[in-house]
C-alpha positions as CSV (number, residue, x, y, z in Angstrom):
1,M,-22.2,-0.2,-29.9
2,T,-23.2,-3.3,-27.4
3,E,-21.4,-4.5,-25.1
4,Q,-20.1,-7.8,-26.9
5,A,-18.5,-5.6,-29.7
6,R,-16.3,-3.6,-27.4
7,P,-12.6,-3.9,-27.4
8,A,-11.5,-6.5,-25.2
9,A,-8.9,-6.3,-22.5
10,T,-6.0,-7.5,-24.1
11,T,-2.0,-8.6,-23.7
12,S,-1.0,-7.7,-27.2
13,V,2.2,-6.2,-27.2
14,S,2.2,-3.6,-30.2
15,S,-1.4,-2.4,-30.6
16,V,-3.0,-0.7,-28.0
17,C,-0.8,2.3,-28.1
18,E,-2.1,2.7,-31.7
19,L,-5.7,2.3,-31.0
20,V,-7.9,5.4,-29.9
21,S,-11.5,4.3,-28.8
22,V,-13.9,5.5,-30.9
23,A,-16.8,3.2,-29.6
24,T,-18.2,5.4,-27.3
25,G,-17.9,8.5,-28.9
26,P,-15.7,11.4,-28.2
27,A,-13.7,11.4,-24.9
28,A,-14.8,13.3,-22.1
29,P,-13.9,17.2,-22.5
30,L,-10.5,18.1,-20.8
31,A,-10.7,20.9,-18.4
32,A,-10.6,24.6,-19.7
33,R,-7.4,26.3,-20.2
34,P,-7.2,28.7,-17.0
35,R,-8.1,32.2,-18.1
36,G,-5.1,34.7,-18.4
37,T,-2.4,32.1,-18.0
38,G,-1.4,31.2,-21.8
39,T,-0.6,27.8,-20.5
40,P,-1.5,24.9,-22.8
41,L,-3.0,21.8,-21.5
42,S,-0.3,19.3,-20.7
43,L,-2.7,16.1,-21.0
44,P,-2.5,15.3,-24.7
45,P,-6.0,14.9,-26.1
46,T,-7.3,11.6,-26.8
47,T,-7.9,12.3,-30.4
48,E,-4.3,12.8,-31.2
49,G,-3.6,9.0,-30.1
50,G,-1.0,7.3,-27.8
51,C,-1.8,5.6,-24.7
52,A,-1.6,6.2,-20.6
53,V,1.0,3.9,-18.8
54,V,-0.1,3.5,-15.3
55,T,2.4,1.5,-12.9
56,G,1.4,0.3,-9.5
57,A,-2.1,0.1,-11.1
58,S,-3.4,-3.0,-9.3
59,S,-4.5,-1.1,-6.0
60,G,-4.7,2.2,-4.3
61,I,-3.7,5.4,-6.2
62,G,-2.7,3.6,-9.4
63,T,-6.0,1.8,-9.8
64,A,-7.9,5.3,-9.4
65,L,-5.9,6.9,-12.2
66,A,-6.3,4.1,-14.4
67,E,-10.0,4.5,-14.0
68,R,-10.0,8.0,-14.5
69,L,-7.7,8.0,-17.6
70,A,-10.2,5.0,-19.2
71,A,-13.0,7.6,-18.6
72,R,-11.4,10.2,-20.5
73,G,-11.1,7.7,-23.4
74,Y,-7.0,6.9,-23.4
75,P,-6.1,3.3,-24.3
76,L,-4.4,2.0,-21.3
77,V,-1.1,0.1,-20.3
78,V,-1.4,-1.2,-16.6
79,V,1.9,-2.1,-15.2
80,A,1.9,-4.3,-11.8
81,R,3.3,-7.5,-10.5
82,R,-0.4,-8.9,-9.6
83,E,-1.9,-10.1,-12.9
84,D,-5.2,-11.3,-11.7
85,R,-6.1,-8.1,-10.1
86,L,-4.6,-6.2,-13.5
87,R,-6.8,-8.5,-15.7
88,A,-10.0,-7.9,-13.6
89,L,-9.2,-4.2,-13.6
90,A,-8.7,-4.4,-17.6
91,E,-12.0,-6.1,-18.1
92,R,-14.1,-3.7,-16.0
93,L,-12.7,-0.6,-17.7
94,T,-13.2,-2.0,-21.0
95,A,-16.6,-2.6,-20.3
96,R,-17.5,0.4,-18.5
97,H,-15.6,2.7,-20.8
98,G,-15.0,0.9,-24.2
99,V,-11.1,1.4,-24.4
100,P,-8.4,-1.4,-25.0
101,V,-6.4,-2.1,-22.2
102,E,-3.3,-4.0,-21.9
103,V,-1.8,-6.0,-18.8
104,E,1.8,-5.7,-18.2
105,A,2.2,-8.2,-15.1
106,V,5.9,-6.9,-14.6
107,D,7.8,-6.9,-11.3
108,L,9.4,-3.4,-11.2
109,G,12.0,-4.7,-9.0
110,D,13.3,-7.3,-11.5
111,R,15.7,-5.8,-13.5
112,G,15.5,-7.9,-16.5
113,G,11.7,-7.6,-16.9
114,R,12.0,-4.0,-16.1
115,R,14.2,-3.6,-19.1
116,E,12.1,-5.5,-21.3
117,L,9.1,-3.5,-20.4
118,A,11.1,-0.2,-21.0
119,E,12.1,-1.2,-24.4
120,R,8.8,-2.1,-25.4
121,L,7.3,1.3,-24.4
122,A,10.2,2.9,-26.2
123,E,8.9,1.7,-29.4
124,R,5.4,3.3,-29.4
125,E,3.6,6.4,-28.8
126,V,3.0,7.0,-25.1
127,A,0.9,10.3,-24.3
128,V,0.9,9.9,-20.5
129,L,3.2,8.2,-17.9
130,C,2.0,7.9,-14.2
131,A,5.0,6.5,-12.7
132,N,2.9,5.5,-9.4
133,A,4.4,2.3,-8.1
134,G,6.2,2.3,-4.7
135,F,6.5,0.8,-1.3
136,A,8.0,1.4,2.1
137,T,9.7,-0.5,4.9
138,Y,9.8,0.6,8.5
139,G,12.4,-0.2,11.1
140,E,16.0,0.1,12.2
141,L,17.9,-0.2,9.3
142,A,20.8,-2.4,10.4
143,R,17.7,-4.8,11.4
144,L,15.7,-4.7,8.2
145,D,16.1,-7.1,5.4
146,A,18.8,-6.0,3.1
147,E,17.4,-7.6,-0.1
148,R,14.1,-5.9,0.6
149,E,15.9,-2.5,1.1
150,H,17.4,-3.1,-2.4
151,L,14.5,-3.8,-3.8
152,Q,12.7,-0.8,-2.5
153,V,15.2,1.4,-4.4
154,E,14.6,-0.6,-7.6
155,V,11.1,0.0,-7.6
156,N,10.9,3.3,-6.1
157,V,14.1,5.0,-7.5
158,T,15.7,2.9,-10.6
159,A,12.1,1.9,-12.1
160,V,10.9,5.8,-12.3
161,H,14.0,7.0,-13.9
162,E,14.3,3.7,-16.6
163,L,10.7,4.2,-17.7
164,T,11.0,8.1,-17.9
165,L,13.9,7.6,-19.7
166,A,12.4,5.1,-21.9
167,V,9.1,7.6,-22.8
168,L,10.2,10.9,-22.5
169,P,12.5,11.0,-25.9
170,G,9.4,10.1,-28.1
171,M,7.3,12.8,-26.2
172,V,9.6,15.6,-26.8
173,R,10.1,14.7,-30.5
174,R,6.0,14.9,-30.6
175,R,6.0,17.8,-28.7
176,R,3.1,16.6,-26.7
177,G,3.0,14.1,-23.6
178,A,2.5,14.3,-19.5
179,I,4.4,12.6,-16.6
180,L,2.6,12.1,-13.5
181,I,5.6,11.1,-10.6
182,T,4.3,9.5,-7.3
183,G,6.5,11.1,-4.7
184,S,5.6,11.9,-1.2
185,T,5.8,14.4,1.7
186,A,8.3,12.1,3.3
187,G,10.7,12.8,0.6
188,N,10.7,16.4,2.1
189,Q,12.2,15.4,5.6
190,P,14.5,12.8,7.6
191,G,12.6,9.5,7.9
192,P,14.5,7.9,10.9
193,L,13.0,4.3,11.0
194,N,11.9,4.8,7.5
195,A,15.3,5.8,5.7
196,T,15.3,4.0,2.4
197,Y,11.7,4.9,1.7
198,A,12.3,8.6,2.8
199,A,15.2,8.7,0.7
200,S,13.7,7.4,-2.4
201,K,11.1,9.7,-2.4
202,A,13.4,12.5,-2.0
203,F,14.8,11.5,-5.2
204,A,11.4,11.3,-6.7
205,N,10.3,14.5,-5.6
206,T,13.5,16.1,-6.9
207,F,13.7,14.4,-10.1
208,A,10.1,15.3,-11.0
209,E,10.3,18.9,-10.1
210,S,13.6,19.1,-12.0
211,L,11.9,17.7,-15.2
212,H,9.0,20.2,-14.6
213,A,11.7,23.1,-15.0
214,E,13.7,21.4,-17.7
215,L,10.7,20.8,-19.9
216,R,9.3,24.3,-20.0
217,G,8.5,24.9,-23.6
218,T,8.8,21.7,-25.2
219,G,5.3,20.5,-25.2
220,V,5.9,18.0,-22.4
221,S,5.2,18.7,-18.7
222,C,6.0,16.6,-15.9
223,T,4.1,16.9,-12.2
224,L,4.8,15.7,-9.0
225,L,2.3,14.4,-6.9
226,A,3.4,14.4,-3.4
227,P,0.6,12.8,-1.1
228,G,0.6,12.4,2.5
229,P,-1.6,9.9,4.3
230,V,-4.0,8.1,1.5
231,R,-6.7,5.6,2.5
232,T,-4.7,2.4,0.7
233,E,-3.1,-0.9,1.2
234,F,0.3,1.0,1.8
235,A,0.3,0.3,5.4
236,Q,-0.4,-3.2,5.0
237,V,2.3,-3.7,2.7
238,A,4.8,-1.8,4.8
239,E,3.6,-3.8,7.8
240,L,2.6,-0.9,9.7
241,S,0.0,-2.7,12.0
242,K,-1.1,0.5,14.2
243,V,-1.5,3.2,11.7
244,D,-5.1,2.9,11.2
245,A,-5.7,3.4,15.0
246,V,-2.9,5.9,15.4
247,L,-4.1,8.3,12.5
248,P,-7.7,9.7,12.3
249,K,-9.3,9.0,8.7
250,R,-10.0,12.6,8.6
251,L,-6.3,13.4,8.2
252,S,-6.2,11.1,5.2
253,V,-7.3,11.5,1.8
254,S,-9.1,8.9,-0.3
255,C,-7.5,7.3,-3.4
256,E,-10.2,8.9,-5.6
257,R,-9.6,12.3,-4.5
258,T,-5.7,11.9,-4.8
259,A,-6.2,11.0,-8.5
260,D,-8.6,13.7,-9.2
261,L,-6.3,16.4,-7.8
262,A,-3.4,14.8,-9.5
263,L,-5.2,14.6,-13.1
264,A,-5.9,18.0,-12.5
265,A,-2.7,19.6,-11.9
266,L,-1.3,17.4,-14.8
267,E,-3.9,19.0,-17.0
268,R,-3.0,22.5,-15.8
269,G,0.7,21.8,-16.4
270,E,1.5,22.2,-12.5
271,G,4.9,21.3,-11.0
272,R,3.7,19.7,-7.8
273,V,0.4,18.8,-6.3
274,V,0.2,17.7,-2.4
275,P,-3.4,16.5,-2.0
276,G,-5.1,17.4,1.3
277,L,-4.6,20.3,4.1
278,F,-2.5,17.7,6.6
279,A,-0.4,16.5,3.7
280,K,0.2,20.3,3.0
281,L,1.2,20.8,6.7
282,L,3.6,17.8,6.6
283,A,5.2,19.0,3.4
284,T,5.5,22.7,4.7
285,G,7.0,21.6,7.9
286,G,9.2,18.9,6.2
287,R,10.8,21.6,4.2
288,H,11.1,24.4,6.7
289,A,11.4,22.9,10.5
290,P,14.8,22.5,11.8
291,R,16.4,19.2,11.3
292,A,17.6,19.0,15.0
293,L,13.9,19.0,16.1
294,L,12.1,17.4,13.2
295,G,14.2,14.1,13.4
296,P,13.5,13.1,16.8
297,L,9.9,14.0,16.5
298,L,9.7,11.8,13.5
299,R,11.3,8.9,15.2
300,T,8.9,8.8,18.2
301,A,5.8,9.0,15.5
302,Y,7.3,6.1,13.7
303,R,7.7,4.0,16.6
304,R,4.0,4.6,17.5
305,V,2.5,3.1,14.5
306,M,5.2,0.2,14.1
């Protein structure tokens, strides 16, 4: 098919999830089932219909997830606040992979807009949900802007919960589907000067791992992506001006590598993926280090990057 004949990026509410791209031939094959496990793949084949929804798709890990799902042949619904970035992403993915991409310019912190999005998603066939949107704030809670702290809970907690509730019943009825929830190693430990974010990611971590166990045998799986330091715009949004200078680049993981590891774990039906050795050390320390020691250490560390 010529470039002009490929399906265009669209904002159509009803069509994308019913379309399966045949323009570029069969989708890229999924990873083979691990030998000896007897565990079916959890990422539904594109040939069975359904779309992939990615929140926080305008940058970072979300963009990388959308790129990789498009390369596999999934029609996409990309969600974020920044419509200009989403439209540029949609056009690029459609041109490169021949898949339809729907733009949902929704602020997930806005209850009305989020509710309408959830209602639209509940009516369609969603094969994959990547609940990736989120942001952090840093500083003494008593001095932080209360409205932004409330907004952080809406985006990091309530949106994850609401969108999962919107798509999960349909996945269970169809006995196929996969959910990827982006938590954090920060959710394994106390977060002095980072209290709301750490608590919100504790919810995401526990929610994802609880669903993973709950959904066993249903044909649907949920995987927790719990990254540590990732090279994204996260630090700028969180106003951590010194983080790039303090944290050596070798200790962080790229968005692309993070997305690759996340989707590989989703395919295998794993409960949790922690990209990178440093993140694994953080996760282990957060779970097992004495809280009386960990809290003061983290407080000192956060003060260095603020």
